[in-house]
C-alpha positions in Angstrom: 97.3 91.1 115.2 94.2 90.5 113.3 92.6 92.4 111.0 88.7 92.2 110.1 86.1 93.9 108.2 83.0 92.1 109.1 81.2 89.4 111.2 84.4 88.0 112.6 84.0 84.5 112.3 87.4 83.5 110.8 88.5 85.7 114.0 86.6 84.2 116.2 88.2 80.8 115.3 91.4 82.2 115.6 90.5 83.5 119.2 89.1 80.0 120.1 92.3 78.2 118.9 94.7 80.3 120.7 92.7 79.9 123.8 93.5 76.6 124.1 95.8 75.4 126.8 98.2 74.1 124.5 98.7 77.3 122.3 101.6 79.5 122.7 99.9 82.3 120.5 97.3 85.4 121.8 95.6 87.8 120.1 96.8 91.2 121.1 94.5 93.6 119.1 91.9 93.2 116.3 92.0 96.2 113.7 88.8 96.6 111.6 88.3 98.9 108.7 84.4 99.0 109.2 83.4 100.9 112.4 80.3 98.9 112.9 81.9 95.3 112.3 80.2 92.9 114.1 83.4 90.9 114.8 84.9 94.1 117.1 81.9 93.1 119.6 83.1 89.7 119.3 86.9 90.5 120.2 85.7 93.2 122.8 83.6 90.3 124.6 86.8 87.9 124.5 88.8 91.1 126.2 90.8 91.6 123.3 91.4 95.4 122.5 90.1 96.7 119.1 90.8 99.4 117.1 89.5 101.2 114.2 91.0 102.7 111.0 88.1 103.7 108.9 89.5 103.9 105.1 86.8 106.4 104.3 88.3 108.8 106.3 91.4 108.5 103.7 91.9 110.4 100.2 94.2 107.8 99.1 95.0 104.1 99.7 98.8 104.9 100.0 97.4 106.9 103.1 95.3 104.4 104.5 98.2 101.6 103.7 100.5 104.0 105.6 98.3 104.4 108.7 97.5 101.0 108.9 100.8 100.0 108.8 102.3 102.2 111.6 99.0 101.1 113.7 100.4 97.3 113.3 103.6 98.1 114.0 102.9 99.9 117.2 101.9 96.4 118.5 105.1 94.9 117.3 103.3 91.3 116.4 105.1 88.3 115.3 102.1 88.0 113.0 99.7 89.7 111.1 96.1 87.7 110.1 93.7 89.0 107.1 90.7 87.0 108.6 87.8 88.7 106.5 89.5 91.7 105.8 87.9 93.1 102.9 90.4 95.8 101.5 92.7 95.4 99.0 96.5 95.8 100.5 99.0 98.1 98.6 102.2 96.3 97.6 104.3 98.2 99.9 102.3 97.3 102.8 102.0 93.9 102.1 105.7 93.3 101.4 106.5 95.5 104.9 104.1 93.1 106.8 
C-alpha cells in the first residue's frame, strides 16, 4: 500500500521498481488524502486501484487515523509506504502500522 498527497513522483519510482521482472513486490492500492492528487492519475494509468480518504471530512485527527487504518488493513498489506504523504500520523496509527 502506498500513501500519497501530491504528484506521486516517489510513488512512481516505487511502481517502476515493482514492475521490474526481478521484483517480487507489487503495489496493491494507492491511497491519497487529497482528492485532486496528480499521483492518483499516475496510479490509475498503471492499472493500480486508488482510494481517497479526504482528511477534511473528519473533525478530529484520531477519527481520520482510525478510518485510514481500517482502509489500509482491509488490503492486508505486507508493507505501507508513505511516499510524499503530507499528513502527520497519530502515535496509535504509527504503532499499528
